[in-house]
C-alpha positions in Angstrom: 43.2 -13.3 23.2 42.2 -11.2 26.2 39.7 -8.4 26.0 42.2 -5.6 26.2 44.3 -7.1 23.3 41.1 -7.6 21.2 39.9 -4.1 21.9 43.2 -2.7 20.9 43.2 -4.8 17.7 39.8 -3.5 16.5 40.0 0.1 17.7 43.7 0.9 17.8 43.8 1.9 21.5 43.4 0.3 24.9 40.0 0.3 26.5 39.2 2.9 29.2 38.3 1.3 32.6 34.5 2.0 32.1 34.7 0.2 28.7 36.3 -2.8 30.2 33.7 -2.8 32.9 30.9 -2.8 30.3 32.4 -5.9 28.7 31.4 -7.9 31.8 27.7 -7.0 31.4 25.8 -10.2 31.1 22.6 -8.8 29.5 20.3 -9.9 32.3 19.5 -6.2 33.1 19.5 -3.1 31.0 22.9 -1.5 30.6 22.7 2.2 31.1 25.8 3.9 29.7 26.2 7.5 31.0 29.5 8.8 29.6 30.5 12.2 28.3 31.0 13.0 24.7 34.3 11.6 23.4 34.5 8.8 26.0 34.1 6.1 23.4 30.5 4.9 23.9 30.3 3.4 20.4 33.4 1.2 20.6 32.6 0.5 24.3 29.2 -1.0 23.3 30.0 -2.8 20.1 33.3 -4.5 21.0 32.0 -6.7 23.8 29.5 -8.4 21.4 32.3 -8.9 18.9 34.7 -10.3 21.5 32.1 -12.7 22.9 31.5 -13.9 19.3 35.2 -14.4 18.7 35.7 -16.4 21.9 32.8 -18.7 21.4 30.8 -17.4 24.3 27.0 -17.4 24.1 25.8 -14.1 22.6 22.6 -13.0 20.7 22.9 -13.5 17.0 22.1 -9.9 16.0 23.4 -6.7 17.3 21.0 -3.8 16.6 22.4 -0.3 16.8 19.7 2.4 16.6 20.4 6.1 16.2 18.3 9.2 15.9 19.6 10.6 12.6 20.7 9.5 9.1 24.1 11.3 9.4 24.9 9.3 12.6 24.0 6.1 10.9 26.4 6.9 8.0 29.2 7.5 10.5 28.6 4.6 12.8 27.9 2.2 9.9 31.3 3.1 8.4 33.1 2.8 11.8 31.6 -0.7 12.5 32.5 -2.0 9.1 36.1 -1.1 9.8 36.0 -2.7 13.3 34.5 -5.9 12.0 37.1 -6.1 9.3 39.9 -5.7 11.9 38.3 -8.3 14.1 38.8 -11.0 11.4 35.2 -12.3 12.0 34.3 -12.9 8.4 31.0 -14.5 9.1 29.5 -11.3 10.6 27.7 -9.1 8.1 26.9 -5.4 8.6 23.7 -3.9 7.3 22.6 -0.3 7.0 18.9 0.7 7.5 18.0 4.3 7.0 15.5 6.2 5.0 16.1 5.6 1.3 18.8 3.0 2.0 17.7 -0.3 3.5 20.1 -3.3 3.0 18.1 -6.5 2.8 19.3 -10.0 3.7 19.5 -10.0 7.5 15.9 -11.2 7.7 16.5 -14.1 5.2 18.7 -16.1 7.6 18.0 -15.6 11.3 20.9 -17.8 12.2 23.5 -15.6 10.4 25.4 -13.3 12.9 24.8 -9.7 11.8 25.0 -6.1 13.0 22.2 -3.8 11.9 22.9 -0.1 12.0 19.9 2.1 11.4 17.7 5.0 12.3 15.2 4.6 15.1 12.5 5.0 12.4 13.5 2.0 10.4 14.5 -0.3 13.2 11.7 0.4 15.7 9.0 0.4 13.0 10.2 -3.1 12.1 10.1 -4.2 15.7 6.5 -3.2 15.8 5.7 -5.2 12.6 5.0 -2.0 10.8 8.3 -1.5 9.0 8.6 1.8 7.1 8.8 1.1 3.4 8.3 -2.6 3.8 5.5 -4.4 2.0 2.9 -6.1 4.2 4.0 -9.6 3.2 7.6 -8.9 4.2 7.0 -7.1 7.5 6.6 -10.3 9.7 10.1 -11.6 8.9 11.6 -8.2 9.5 9.8 -8.1 12.8 11.0 -11.5 13.7 14.6 -10.6 13.1 14.4 -7.6 15.5 12.4 -9.1 18.3 14.2 -12.4 18.9 17.8 -13.3 19.7 19.1 -9.6 19.6 21.1 -7.2 21.6 19.7 -3.7 21.0 21.8 -0.5 21.5 19.9 2.8 21.5 22.4 5.6 21.3 22.0 9.3 22.0 18.7 8.8 23.8 18.3 12.5 24.5 17.7 13.0 20.7 15.4 10.0 20.2 12.3 11.4 21.8 9.5 8.8 22.2 11.7 6.0 20.8 13.4 5.6 24.1 10.1 5.1 25.9 8.8 2.8 23.2 11.9 0.6 23.3 11.7 0.4 27.1 8.1 -0.8 26.9 9.0 -3.2 24.1 11.8 -4.6 26.2 9.3 -5.3 29.0 7.0 -7.1 26.6 9.9 -9.1 25.2 10.6 -10.3 28.8 7.0 -11.0 29.8 5.6 -12.4 26.5 8.7 -14.4 25.7 11.2 -14.6 22.8 13.3 -17.3 21.2 16.9 -16.4 22.3 17.6 -13.5 24.7 16.6 -9.9 24.1 19.2 -7.5 25.6 19.1 -3.7 25.8 21.9 -1.1 26.2 21.0 2.6 26.4 23.6 5.3 26.0 23.9 9.1 26.4 26.1 11.8 27.8 22.9 13.2 29.4 21.0 10.2 30.7 17.5 10.3 32.1 16.4 6.9 33.6 12.8 8.0 34.2 11.3 5.8 31.5 13.0 2.8 33.0 11.8 3.5 36.5 8.3 4.1 35.2 8.3 0.5 33.8 10.0 -0.9 36.9 12.8 -2.2 34.8 16.1 -3.3 36.3 19.2 -1.6 35.0 22.9 -1.3 35.8 24.7 2.0 35.3 28.1 2.1 33.6 29.8 5.5 34.0 33.2 7.0 34.6 34.9 6.0 37.8 38.0 7.3 39.6 40.1 5.0 37.5 38.8 6.7 34.3 39.6 10.1 35.8 43.1 8.8 36.5 43.5 7.6 32.9 45.9 10.1 31.3 44.2 10.1 27.9 40.6 10.3 29.1 41.3 12.7 31.9 42.9 15.2 29.5 39.7 15.2 27.4 37.5 15.5 30.4 39.3 18.4 32.1 40.4 20.4 29.1 39.1 24.0 29.5 36.2 25.2 27.3 35.5 28.8 28.4 31.8 29.9 27.9 30.7 33.5 26.9 27.3 35.1 26.8 27.0 37.2 23.6 24.0 39.5 23.1 22.7 39.8 19.6 19.5 41.3 18.0 19.4 39.9 14.5 20.7 37.2 12.2 23.1 39.8 10.8 24.6 40.2 14.2 25.2 36.4 14.3 26.9 36.6 10.9 29.1 39.5 12.1 30.1 37.6 15.2 31.0 34.5 13.3 33.1 36.6 10.9 34.8 38.4 13.6 35.6 35.4 15.8 36.6 32.9 13.0 40.3 32.5 12.6 41.4 31.4 9.1 42.9 28.0 9.0 40.9 26.7 12.0 37.5 25.1 12.3 34.6 27.2 13.6 31.1 25.8 14.1 27.9 27.9 14.2 24.8 25.9 15.2 21.3 27.3 14.9 18.0 25.6 15.5 16.2 25.9 12.1 17.1 25.2 8.5 15.9 28.7 7.5 18.3 30.4 9.8 21.2 28.2 8.7 20.5 29.1 5.1 20.2 32.9 5.9 23.5 33.0 7.8 25.2 31.0 5.1 24.0 33.5 2.5 25.3 36.5 4.6 28.7 34.9 4.9 29.0 33.5 1.4 32.2 35.5 0.8 33.9 33.2 3.4 32.6 30.1 1.4 31.0 28.5 4.5 29.9 24.9 4.6 26.2 24.9 5.2 24.9 21.6 6.6 21.3 20.5 7.4 19.1 17.5 6.9 17.1 18.7 3.9 19.5 17.8 1.1 19.4 15.2 -1.6 21.7 12.3 -0.8 24.1 13.2 -3.6 24.4 16.8 -2.3 24.6 15.6 1.3 27.5 13.2 0.3 29.4 16.1 -1.2 29.1 18.1 2.0 30.0 15.2 4.2 33.1 14.6 2.2 34.1 18.1 2.9 33.1 17.9 6.5 35.8 15.6 7.9 39.2 17.3 8.0 37.5 20.6 7.1 39.1 23.8 8.1 36.9 26.9 7.8 33.4 28.0 8.8 30.5 25.5 9.2 26.9 26.7 9.5 24.7 23.9 10.8 21.5 22.8 12.4 21.1 20.1 15.0 22.4 17.4 12.6 25.9 17.9 14.1 24.8 17.6 17.7 25.6 14.0 18.4 28.3 11.7 17.2 29.6 13.8 14.3 33.3 13.7 14.7 34.2 17.5 14.6 36.8 19.2 16.7 36.2 23.0 16.4 38.1 25.7 18.1 35.1 28.0 18.1 31.5 27.1 18.8 28.7 29.7 18.4 25.3 28.3 19.4 21.7 29.4 19.8 19.9 28.5 23.0 18.5 25.0 23.0 17.5 22.3 25.5 20.3 21.5 28.0 21.0 18.1 26.6 21.5 19.6 23.1 23.8 22.2 24.4 26.0 19.5 26.1 26.1 17.7 22.8 27.0 20.8 20.8 29.9 21.4 23.3 31.1 17.9 22.4 31.9 19.1 18.8 34.3 21.7 20.3 37.7 20.8 21.8 36.8 17.1 21.2 40.2 15.5 20.5 43.1 17.9 20.9 43.7 19.2 24.4 46.5 21.8 23.8 44.6 24.3 21.6 42.5 27.2 23.0 38.7 27.0 22.3 35.8 29.3 22.9 32.0 28.7 23.3 29.6 31.6 22.7 25.9 31.3 23.4 23.6 33.7 21.7 21.4 35.8 23.9 18.9 37.4 21.6 17.5 40.6 23.1 14.0 40.3 21.6 12.0 38.7 18.8 13.8 35.4 18.7 11.7 32.3 18.5 13.0 29.1 20.1 11.4 26.7 17.5 11.5 23.8 17.2 12.0 23.8 21.0 9.8 25.3 23.7 10.5 28.6 25.4 10.7 26.9 28.8 13.4 24.5 27.6 15.6 27.3 26.3 15.0 29.5 29.3 16.1 26.6 31.6 19.3 26.4 29.6 19.8 30.1 29.8 19.5 30.0 33.6 22.2 27.3 33.7 24.5 29.1 31.3 24.4 32.3 33.3 26.2 30.4 36.1 28.6 28.5 33.8 32.1 29.8 33.1 33.6 26.6 31.7 31.9 23.8 29.7 34.6 21.2 30.2 33.2 17.7 30.5 34.0 17.4 34.2 32.1 20.6 35.0 29.1 19.5 32.8 28.9 16.1 34.5 28.2 17.8 37.9 25.3 19.9 36.7 21.9 18.2 37.5 20.0 17.2 34.4 16.5 18.6 33.7 13.7 16.2 32.9 14.2 15.3 29.2 10.4 14.7 28.8 11.0 11.5 26.8 7.7 9.9 27.7 5.9 8.3 24.8 2.4 6.9 24.3 1.6 3.7 26.3 2.3 0.5 24.4 -0.1 -2.1 25.8 0.0 -5.9 25.3 -3.2 -5.5 23.3 -1.4 -3.0 21.0 1.5 -5.4 20.6 -1.0 -8.2 19.5 -2.7 -5.8 17.1 0.6 -4.9 15.5 1.2 -8.6 15.2 -1.8 -8.8 12.8 -1.6 -7.7 9.2 -5.2 -8.1 8.1 -7.4 -5.0 7.8 -9.7 -4.3 10.6 -11.0 -0.9 11.6 -9.3 -0.9 15.0 -6.1 -2.3 13.5 -6.2 0.3 10.8 -6.5 3.1 13.3 -3.6 1.8 15.3 -1.5 1.2 12.2 -2.1 4.8 11.1 -0.8 6.0 14.4 2.1 3.6 14.6 4.7 6.3 13.7 3.9 8.0 17.0 5.7 5.2 18.8 8.8 5.8 16.7 9.3 9.6 16.6 7.8 12.8 17.8 5.0 13.9 15.4 6.8 17.2 14.5 9.8 15.2 13.4 8.1 13.0 10.8 9.5 13.2 7.2 9.1 11.6 3.8 11.8 10.9 1.2 11.3 13.0 -1.9 12.8 12.5 -5.4 12.5 14.7 -8.5 12.7 13.4 -12.1 11.0 13.7 -15.4 9.2 10.4 -15.0 8.9 8.0 -12.0 11.7 5.4 -12.0 10.7 1.7 -12.3 11.5 1.0 -8.7 12.5 2.7 -5.5 15.4 5.1 -6.0 18.7 4.7 -4.2 19.0 6.9 -1.1 21.4 9.2 -2.9 18.5 10.5 -5.0 16.0 11.3 -2.2 15.7 14.3 0.1 14.0 14.1 3.6 11.2 16.7 3.8 8.9 17.3 6.7 5.6 15.4 5.9 3.3 18.3 6.6 5.4 20.7 4.6 5.3 18.5 1.5 1.6 18.0 1.8 1.0 21.8 1.9 3.5 22.3 -1.0 1.7 19.7 -3.2 -1.7 21.1 -2.3 -0.8 24.7 -2.8 0.8 24.2 -6.2 -1.4 21.4 -7.5 1.5 19.0 -7.8 0.8 15.7 -9.5 2.9 13.5 -7.2 3.1 9.7 -6.7 3.8 7.6 -3.6 5.6 4.2 -3.7 3.2 1.5 -2.7 3.7 -2.3 -2.6 5.3 -2.6 -6.0 4.6 0.6 -7.9 4.0 4.3 -7.8 0.4 5.1 -6.6 -1.7 8.3 -6.5 -2.5 8.0 -2.8 -2.3 10.2 0.3 1.2 11.0 1.7 2.0 9.4 5.0 5.1 9.5 7.3 8.0 7.5 6.0 6.7 7.4 2.4 8.9 7.7 -0.7 7.3 10.4 -2.9 8.0 11.2 -6.5 7.6 14.8 -7.8 8.1 16.0 -11.4 11.0 18.2 -12.0 8.7 21.0 -13.0 7.2 21.1 -9.5 10.4 22.5 -8.1 10.9 23.1 -4.4 14.6 22.1 -4.3 17.9 23.9 -4.8 21.2 22.1 -5.0 22.9 25.0 -3.2 20.6 25.2 -0.2 18.4 22.0 -0.3 14.7 21.8 0.2 13.1 25.2 0.0 9.4 24.6 -0.9 9.8 27.3 -3.5 8.4 26.1 -6.9 10.9 28.5 -8.7 13.8 26.4 -7.4 14.3 23.6 -9.9 16.6 20.6 -9.3 18.6 19.5 -12.3 17.7 16.4 -14.3 20.1 13.5 -13.8 20.0 9.7 -14.2 18.6 8.0 -11.1 20.0 4.8 -9.8 17.2 2.4 -8.5 17.3 -0.2 -5.8 17.6 -3.9 -7.0 14.2 -5.7 -7.0 13.7 -7.3 -3.6 11.7 -10.5 -3.9 12.3 -14.1 -4.8 15.3 -14.5 -7.1 14.6 -14.7 -10.8 14.8 -18.3 -11.6 16.4 -19.6 -14.8 15.2 -23.2 -14.3 11.9 -25.0 -13.9 12.1 -26.7 -10.5 10.0 -29.7 -9.7 7.7 -29.3 -6.7 8.8 -32.5 -5.0 12.4 -31.5 -5.2 11.7 -28.0 -3.8 9.8 -29.5 -0.9 12.7 -31.8 0.0 15.2 -28.9 -0.4 13.2 -26.8 2.0 13.1 -29.5 4.7 16.9 -30.0 4.2 17.4 -26.2 4.5 15.4 -26.1 7.7 17.3 -29.1 9.2 20.5 -27.2 8.5 19.3 -24.6 11.0 18.7 -27.0 13.8 22.3 -26.8 15.3 21.6 -23.1 15.9 18.4 -23.8 17.8 20.2 -26.3 20.1 23.2 -24.2 20.8 25.6 -26.6 19.1 27.4 -23.7 17.5 29.7 -22.3 20.3 29.2 -18.6 19.9 25.4 -18.8 19.6 22.8 -18.8 22.3 20.4 -21.8 22.8 17.0 -20.6 21.5 14.9 -22.9 23.6 12.9 -24.7 20.8 11.8 -28.1 22.2 12.4 -31.3 20.1 8.7 -31.8 19.4 8.4 -28.3 18.0 11.5 -28.7 15.8 10.0 -32.0 14.4 6.7 -30.1 13.6 8.7 -27.3 11.9 10.4 -29.9 9.7 7.1 -31.1 8.6 5.9 -27.5 7.9 9.0 -27.0 5.7 8.4 -30.2 3.8 4.7 -29.4 3.1 4.9 -25.5 2.8 4.3 -25.4 -1.0 2.1 -28.5 -1.3 -0.7 -26.2 -2.5 1.3 -25.3 -5.7 0.1 -28.7 -7.1 -3.3 -27.2 -7.5 -4.4 -26.9 -11.2 -4.8 -23.1 -10.8 -1.2 -22.6 -9.8 0.2 -25.1 -12.3 -1.7 -23.3 -15.1 -0.2 -20.0 -13.8 3.3 -21.6 -14.1 2.5 -23.0 -17.6 3.6 -26.4 -16.3 2.0 -28.2 -19.2 4.8 -26.9 -21.4 7.6 -28.6 -19.4 8.7 -32.1 -18.6 8.2 -31.9 -14.8 4.8 -33.1 -13.7 4.4 -30.4 -11.1 6.4 -27.2 -10.8 7.5 -25.2 -7.8 9.4 -22.6 -9.9 8.8 -21.7 -13.5 10.7 -19.8 -16.2 7.5 -18.9 -17.9 4.8 -17.6 -15.6 1.5 -16.1 -16.9 0.4 -12.7 -15.6 -0.2 -12.8 -11.9 -3.9 -12.0 -12.6 -4.3 -15.6 -13.8 -4.2 -16.7 -10.2 -7.4 -14.9 -9.4 -6.2 -14.3 -5.9 -5.3 -18.0 -5.3 -2.9 -18.3 -2.3 -1.1 -21.6 -2.7 0.1 -21.5 1.0 -3.5 -21.5 2.2 -4.2 -24.5 0.0 -1.1 -26.1 1.6 -2.4 -25.4 5.1 -5.8 -27.0 4.2 -4.0 -30.1 2.9 -1.9 -30.3 6.1 -5.2 -30.1 8.1 -6.6 -33.0 6.1 -3.5 -35.0 7.1 -4.1 -34.3 10.8 -1.5 -31.5 11.3 -2.2 -29.3 14.4 -3.3 -25.8 13.9 0.1 -24.4 14.7 1.5 -26.2 11.6 -1.5 -25.1 9.5 -0.9 -21.5 10.5 2.9 -21.5 9.9 2.4 -23.1 6.5 -0.3 -20.5 5.6 1.8 -17.6 6.9 5.2 -18.3 5.3 4.7 -15.6 2.7 3.2 -13.1 5.1 0.0 -12.8 3.0 -2.3 -15.2 4.9 -1.8 -14.8 8.6 -4.4 -13.8 11.2 -7.5 -13.8 8.9 -9.1 -15.7 6.0 -11.3 -12.7 5.1 -10.6 -10.9 1.8 -7.5 -8.7 2.1 -9.4 -5.6 1.1 -12.4 -4.3 3.1 -14.3 -3.5 -0.1 -14.3 -7.2 -1.2 -17.3 -9.3 -0.2 -16.7 -12.7 1.4 -17.5 -15.8 -0.5 -17.4 -18.6 2.0 -16.8 -21.1 -0.7 -13.7 -19.3 -2.0 -11.2 -18.3 0.7 -8.2 -16.3 -0.5 -8.8 -17.6 -4.0 -8.9 -21.3 -2.8 -12.1 -22.9 -3.9 -13.3 -25.3 -1.3 -14.1 -28.7 -2.7 -11.3 -28.7 -5.3 -8.5 -31.2 -5.0 -4.7 -31.4 -4.8 -3.3 -34.3 -6.8 -0.9 -36.9 -5.5 2.6 -35.4 -5.1 5.9 -37.3 -4.7 8.7 -35.8 -2.7 11.9 -36.9 -4.2 15.6 -36.9 -3.3 18.0 -37.4 -6.3 15.2 -39.3 -8.1 14.2 -41.5 -5.2 10.7 -41.0 -3.7 10.9 -40.5 0.0 7.3 -39.5 0.7 4.1 -39.5 -1.2 1.6 -36.8 -0.4 -1.9 -38.2 -1.1 -4.6 -36.6 -3.2 -6.7 -34.4 -0.9 -9.9 -32.4 -1.1 -9.5 -28.9 0.2 -11.9 -28.0 3.0 -12.3 -25.7 5.9 -15.1 -27.0 8.2 -15.5 -23.9 10.3 -16.7 -20.4 9.5 -13.8 -18.2 8.2 -13.7 -16.1 11.5 -12.9 -19.3 13.4 -9.4 -19.1 11.9 -8.8 -15.7 13.5 -10.0 -17.0 16.9 -7.6 -19.9 16.7 -4.7 -17.5 15.8 -5.5 -15.6 19.0 -5.2 -18.9 20.9 -1.8 -19.4 19.4 -0.9 -15.9 20.5 -1.8 -16.7 24.0 0.2 -19.9 23.9 3.4 -18.8 22.2 3.2 -15.0 22.4 3.5 -12.7 19.4 7.3 -12.6 19.2 7.9 -16.4 19.3 5.0 -17.0 16.9 6.3 -14.5 14.4 9.8 -16.0 14.7 8.5 -19.5 13.8 6.8 -18.0 10.7 10.1 -16.5 9.7 12.0 -19.7 10.1 9.8 -21.5 7.5 10.2 -18.6 5.1 14.0 -18.6 5.8 14.2 -22.3 4.8 12.1 -21.6 1.7 14.4 -18.8 0.6 17.6 -20.8 1.3 16.3 -23.8 -0.6 15.4 -21.6 -3.6 18.8 -19.9 -3.5 20.5 -23.3 -3.4 19.0 -24.5 -6.7 19.6 -21.1 -8.3 23.2 -20.9 -7.3 23.8 -24.5 -8.4 22.4 -23.6 -11.8 24.6 -20.5 -12.1 27.6 -22.5 -11.1 26.9 -25.2 -13.7 26.3 -22.5 -16.3 29.6 -20.9 -15.4 31.4 -24.3 -15.7 29.8 -24.9 -19.1 30.9 -21.4 -20.3 34.4 -22.1 -19.1 34.4 -25.5 -20.9 33.2 -23.8 -24.1 35.8 -21.1 -23.8 38.4 -23.7 -23.3 
């Protein structure tokens, strides 16, 4: 099937010339897509990856689609799911990653083709190895999945702030430090600023509308359709409400966009007799869903903040907007006269006479837009495309190689802690940081589903809790904790604390009480709950087999996948790592924890009857495995990968908490001088390797481990090294799932036999 036919199959229309041109991009440079609103950037960027996959052409395994807002993620996620379904590519999975809703699984098999659609917060923080809402042990495999063998798309860059600069710098590090598989980058906006790319001396190719696009009947009608612009002087919010009421025509869609949640609420209250739809970002998911359901196909008056600026598929006849940065104005115009070309539309920009504050924008940005609008009579896409763009001021903080290597580490050090505390500054502008808040009588057992949380500005929530002496809790590694609130946290508040109205969203008023309702929680994300006792020797063999099943992907034997560039000698070493990864579970401390003496198997890898985790006394079986591998002459790379496969023991052997004192004879719970017994690795009852009895030892000082990890970083680079860690963990997960699924299948067969 040719590209045009495939594009038509998955989208329902033929590609525009610029979209077909983008399908020929080879990924060697950055693709810069500068196309007006309504020109099909989303389908133009996603379909080439799908087409290459369908044709067996080499293409990165994961497509990462990053967006600035949750509402955009919802829309793009739903659209891509439909496109993938129409493509017939059943092996491609689509995952959503946004605050309060993170779908797991993409990181558990790095050879599985997947599309990740998420906010810049969730995706970029993972690429930095500081994933928001991700436990320290899980962060490395999330990072590996987003920094190797990926094609990244950053959409609506004018709204992403520092994320654009960070991603450009990350791309440069990917190219210079090395990755397994290619890392490709596509950047898209109707108002494109390439300054961050030129600052980093990055090569890019521009994809924009050509004469052929302007000659395209469908696209040309969108580009040239008139959108007359009017300056409207107002003094108060009441004037804005009166203008909206006077200009709105019943049975049509009118859109009023203001810059703050407070003003949107106030206008909505003044126009409540018209039953307007008030939309902003400070609603619980359940309330936001109800509004979004009404949004599409809605006829009436919408009062909104910036959440409708980009991507939201509205087609209003009337747009009334406050002054804002020029790029935002262009996006707001894109919600007006978007699809139909035969209906009259009007755009009114509000020129407040005095007293108006431009927050959250600067006075200079809004004045620049005002100067441009005074010369603009028609905001059709053709006219807007000829107006020079102002500097979007998208520069972010410098991301040095030393910073990248610090983010690679997960052990607590003072410098690392300082950098980690400021990691969010690489993801989003400080003034935009939020936390996810839920209200209930008691904290739920686990994280709530995103439908039950409300995004609230971090500093606002801190002040609210402090002013009203709120007894809040923050989700930690595995439980709710009474700790300080940080950006990206999920925070529980008691219902009595108030601060939320189902009609207007987050208010910060303790008199506004949300109603009590059952809260759905996210499924527990960890190893599966095993219903069988699995022999250690069997699990070690299963894990090696699972890893060997990945080898065709590394070598490019699967047609649609890229060769990753792993040499034969490294693949052989990784096989040994997979085979020995849980050797340390043979230690008496771990076997006692698994209550192995109660079962027939000599040594267990999985148990149905564990003791409380405190019985381990901090014992890390993977470090014991690494020491055993060292005893057998394994190189330090193998020792490190074995130790790191759970993400708990990586760059340091020092105690995980700075308050703990180092005992040089007990490293991460592993007492030096104790022994691992002889272990037989078996396949269907046949012994294929015997692991000898070994005495656990570490001949150097504990800080020598950290120095050797730095040597690995210099040799492999942070992205390749973290990818190798993830491969061993992937094999471990797949081996465990294999036995668990076999057991469930056998149980199901037995149940059917009994029923029969």
